[in-house]
N, C-alpha and C positions, 0 to 999 in steps of 0.2 A: 142547508144551510142559512143563517138569516140575514136580509141587505145591511149593506150601512147603513146605520140608524143617524143620518144628518141630522136629525130634529137635537140629540141629545150630544154629538159634538159640538157642534153649533153652539147650543148653550153653554158647554166649557169653554168654548172661546172667546165669547160675548162676557162669563165670569173672568177669564182670562186678559179681558182687555181692560176691564174695571180696574181691576188690581195690578195693570203694568205688570204681569210676566210676560216674556217672551216664548219662556218652552216650560212644561211640566217632566218630571222626572219619577217615574213610580215603579215601584216594586211589589208592591203588595198584591196577591192574585185576584182582590177582587178588582182594584184599581186600573191591573194590565186589561182585566176581562172587559171593562166597563168601557175602556178606550180603545181596546183594539179588536173584543171577540175573540182571542185565544184565551182560554184558560188554562191554565200553567199544570204542568204535570207532577213536577217539585216544589216549584217556587224560585226557582232561581233564574227566572225571568225577569225581563225591564220593559219597559215604553217608556223611549222620549217623547212626547207631543208637543210639538212648535202652536200657537197659535198662525203661524200662515204660513207654515209648509206641512209637508207630508208627513205623517208620526212614523217611528221606526220601533218597529216590534227586535228585543232580543230573546232569543231563544236556545235551548240548548236543540243540538244537530241533533240528536233522536225525535226531537217534536218537528222537525222540520215538514213531514208530512201534513202533519196536525194542522199548524201554521201556514200551509199553503192552502189548505181546506178549506179554513175556518177565520182565520185571518181580516180584517178589512185593511188592513195597509200592504202594500206592493212593497214596503221597505221592511227586508225583514233581516234581520243579520243574525248568524249563527256563534255559538261557544261550544266548546267541546266540553263534552262532560267526562273524558279523558285524555289528555295531552302529555303527552310523554314524556315530553322537553317542559314543562311546568307541572311542578307538583305543588301548588299552591290547588284549594278550594275551587269548583265551580264558582261562585258568586266574583270571585274576585276575577275570573274573567270578564263575567257579565258587570264587574262593575268597570273596565278597561275600557269595554264595548260602549258603555252607556256614556262615560266621560268624551270617547271620542264622538259620540254621535251629539251630544250638547254641546261640542265645542263651537265658539261662534254665536250664541244664544246670549243676551245680556241678562235680564234678569230671568234666574231660574227658580221653580218650585219647586219643591221637596216636600214627604211627607212628614215635617218635620214632629210633627205632634199625632201621628197616629197611637190608637189604642188600642185598635183590635185588627185583624180581618180576618178575610174567609180563606175555609183552607183551600187546598191545592188539590188536585184531582187524585193523589195521593194519599194524603191525610195524614199517613201515621208519623211523619215527622215534618213539622212546620217549619219551615226556615224563617229567619230573623234577622233583622238588620244589626249588623256589625258597625262598630265605629267608624272605619274605613270607609262605609258608604258615604258617612254624612260626612267627615273629613276631606274626602275627596269635591262638594261642591262648598268650599268658606263661602261661601259670597250667596249661596242660596235662602231663598226665603221661607215659609211656612205656607203651604197649599193645601194642606189637610179642607180648611174650612172651604177654599174652593170646590172640594169636591164633594164635602158633605152639601153645600148646597146647591150643586147641578145636581144630586143625585136624591135629595128629599122630594123633586118631583119626577116622575116617571112618564115616558112615551110613552104611544100606542103602543111601539115594538115592546118595550120592557112589560107593560100589562100584559100581554098577549103570554111572554115568557112567563110572569109572573103567575098565572091562567095555568099553565101545563103545571108549575111545582103544585097548586094547591090541588088539581084535580088528580093527582099522582096519591097525595095523601090520604086525601077523600078515599079514593077507590081501595087502598093499603086500609083504612079504617073497617071498611064494610068488608074484607076480607078476613078480618080480624074477628070481627063482630057476628060472622057467621060461625068463627073455630072456637072461641073461648071459653071454657068449661071449669064449673067448681074445680080446687086443687090446679088447676095450671099453674105454673111459676110465676111471678113477674116477667122474667128472664124469657122463656118460652112466651110469653104473649108479645113482649119485643119482638122475638124473634122470628115470627109471623108476618109482624107489621114489616122488621127491616126486608127480608126475603122476599116479602112482596114489591117493595118501593124498587129495590137493586134488579131483580128479575124483571118483573113486569114496566116497571116505570122505564129502565133502558132499553125494552123490544118494543117501546114504541118508535113509529116511525119520524116523529116529531123530535126524538131525545137522542145523546149521543150515549150522555151517561146520565144515571140517577143515584145518589147517595141519598141515606137512609140514615138517620142521627136520632136519638130518643131513649128519653127517660120513663119508665110506666114502673107506677107504683100500685100495689094494691092493699085500699084499705086502710090500716093503721101505718102501712109502709108509705101513705102521701105526705111530705114533705116538701120543704124546698130546698133545694140543689143536693141531694143526696144520690146517690148511685142507683140503680136497678139492681135490685137484689134478689132472691127467691121466696119469695114468701107468697103462700096459695092464693089463687082467686077464690073469695070467699061468697057464698051466695046472698045476696040484699045488700053487700058493699061494693061501691063503685073502686074500680080501676083505671087508674089517671093518666094520656096518652100525652107527655109532652112530648112533640114530635117537630122534625123538621128534614122538609123533601129541597137536597139541592138536586133540580135539572140542568144540567150543561151553565152551572155559575148562580141560575137564580132561585132562589129561596121563596117556600114555603116554612112557616111557624103558627103550630098549633096546638091545641091543649082541649083535647077529645074522650071524654068518659064513657066508659062504658057498666055494665050491668047485669051477673046474671040473674035473673027472675025479679021480686019487685025490690024497691031500693027502701032502704031502712027507713022508719019515720025520721031520726033527727038528720039523716043525709040527703031526706027531703024537704023538710024544712030551711036547712043551710040552702040546697039546690035553687028552692024557690026565692026565696032572698038575696040569694047571689045573683040569677038572673032577672030581675028586679032594678038593680045597681046596675047590671050588663048593659041592658036595653038603653037605662039614662044615658050610659057612657056613650053611648051609641047615637043617640040624638045629637051629644055635644060635641061631635066631631066633625061637625059640615063646617062650609068655606068659614072665614071669617070668626069663628070662634074660636078663644082663648084656648090654648094648653095648658096653660096654669088652674086656670077653672074646670078643665076635666079631672085632671091629678086629686085637686081638690075636692070635688066633688065625690070623685068615687071612694076618697078612703075614708069621707064623712057620709055615706050612704054605708059601710061596712062597719062605721065605729056605733051607725043608729042602730045597724043589725044585732050589736054584742062584741063586732070586735074591732078595737080600737087598734089604730097602730097596725092593720091588716091592708095590704099585705106586706110581706119583706122587700121586694122586689118592684121594680117600675112598672106602671100599669098599662103604659103604651109606648109603642116603639115604631119607627122606619121599618120596614122590609125591601130588600131588592136583590141587590150582586153580597149580601151580606144577610143574614139572618138577623141580625142587630145592627139597624145603625140610623143615624138622624132621621128626622126628630126624635128626641126625646124628651115629653111632654111632663113638666114637671112644675111643682106650684112655687117656686122661688123661680124661676126663670120667665120668661117672656116667651114673645111667639104665639103664630095662630094659624090655624089648620087652614090647607090650601089646595083647591083642588087640584088635583092630579097626583097626588101623597098616596101611598100604598099604608096602610096600616095593623100593626097587629094590636088588638086591645084584649088588655086578660088582668080582671080582678080576679081575685083567688083570696080563699081564708084556709085557714089552719092552724089545724086544735093542737093544743098540748099533749104531747104524749103520740102525737101521729094520727092522721084522719085529716080529710077536709074536703077541698071541691077547689078547682081552677076551672076557667073558661076562656078560652083564646079562639079570635080566628083572624084572618086577615081580609080587611076594606082598602076600598078604593076611593079615597076622594072625590065626588063627582060633586055638580054646582047644586043638584040636589039631595046629597047626603051622602052618606055610604052606599056601596055594594059591596057584598058579600063577595070574597070569591071563591069559595067553596063550598059544598052541596049538602054538606054534613054536619046534620042536626046540631046546635047549642045543647047544652043541661048534660044530662044523662042519660044514653041512650039503652033500652033494654035489648039485652041480646037473646 
């Protein structure tokens, strides 16, 4: 199990002091994980994190064993999944426990402007915040910014956990590379990748649970934000793997490309230009460099290749206890890259009618530039 990450928790408390916060009350599974090391099974759990006292983890009775094994805090309070005298849903009991644990703290921070959250371990039925949760803390202030600032910079332990997720993603791509063949459906290629992550990733000695998430597109199926379908793998055309691994709550976010046989000429030309833009982007992510300049330069580089307006998605974001988290470099915003950030850099081009390429990997910002966290090659890899 992971030892308590005091460097991370001390940074949170320092930021809380700057904002005059006496306690945080969080319910998003990734924030509960971040502050307690407990990864929720159903998302019914919460954490009250004081600036100057022991944190309180509130979790389901059924998760008591998991909490005792993984949580960093000794104060764990259980709520019943079924209470014969209480017909309310479980989160109502979680809220009661959170209000009780937060009683006595002056200025409390909630996730008032949280836009996204990571999945719980069960994944299929993500929880949402109810009005009652916010109404129970009428004087609370928004602590989303405090958590975002803390999470943008990774500790040594967090980087180690991200390396594990990246390693699993890489091994799964090598597994698929040896097995993909013409005529195989996109969905079958995705299943190969997902099966390896869940099976072999979870079997590792340093992982309790590895979960796979993927979008896999072949040839003309390559588009943005469409589901994996059943198009066949075609010799000479790329198969794009938009892939995420979650290993005990920490994520890897990659886009990798395979091809059976020799890459078709038009794709090879696009690959060359895209990798040149990608290389310049990586050079621009060193400490002190402008985030706005990165976004602007990538888009200008793709426009120079003949693809103005591409891509239709962000070209860089943070990775940690969520697959997508701050920072989000944007040409209309500010900010500079800092040592300790972990970034996904992902320029892409998508052709009208289908087809195109995207490249993406995860990188640690170091004093000397970027360190790639996975070993799988960029570009289009021949099977």
